[in-house]
C-alpha positions, 0 to 999 in steps of 0.5 A: 189268278188268286182273288183275295177279299178284304173285309173291313169295319173301317167307315166306307169311302166315299168316291167323288166323281169329278163333278162333286170334286169341284162341287166340294171345291167350290163349296169350301171357296164360298163359304170361305167368301161367306166368313169374309163377307159376313166379318166386313158386314159385321163390323159396318153394322158396329159402326152404323149402331154406334150412331145411335138410334135413327134411320140411316139412308144410302143412295139406294139402302136405308138402315134403321137403327132401334134404340137399345131397351129394356124389358122385363121376362117371366121365367115360365119354368119356374113358374110352371112348377107352381100350378098357381102361381100369385102375383108374388110368385111372378114378380119374384121370376121376373127380371129385366133384361137389356135388348141389344141395338137392333138394325134392319136394312132394307132397299128404299122404295122406288129405288130398285 
């Protein structure tokens, strides 16, 4: 009987046992479901946010939508390049940014 040995530099192939095969398939299915749920969640959040800022109550859950607001942010990287920044330097590197509406949903107390 002759034995032949082959060497290769390709990446090794990992043999999966049946339980790993099932886990890989289950993971893929769950990731598909999660993507579909995320799309549904995003659509619902957009609809609620469109109602404007406020607290919205369901029968068990509540959602809080905060208003769009502006705030000033300092570009600290630019400031750090000047070790002794003046008020003028800080003002020159401060910009106004718009914060997008935010929604937080929690279970109402006593509604578990």
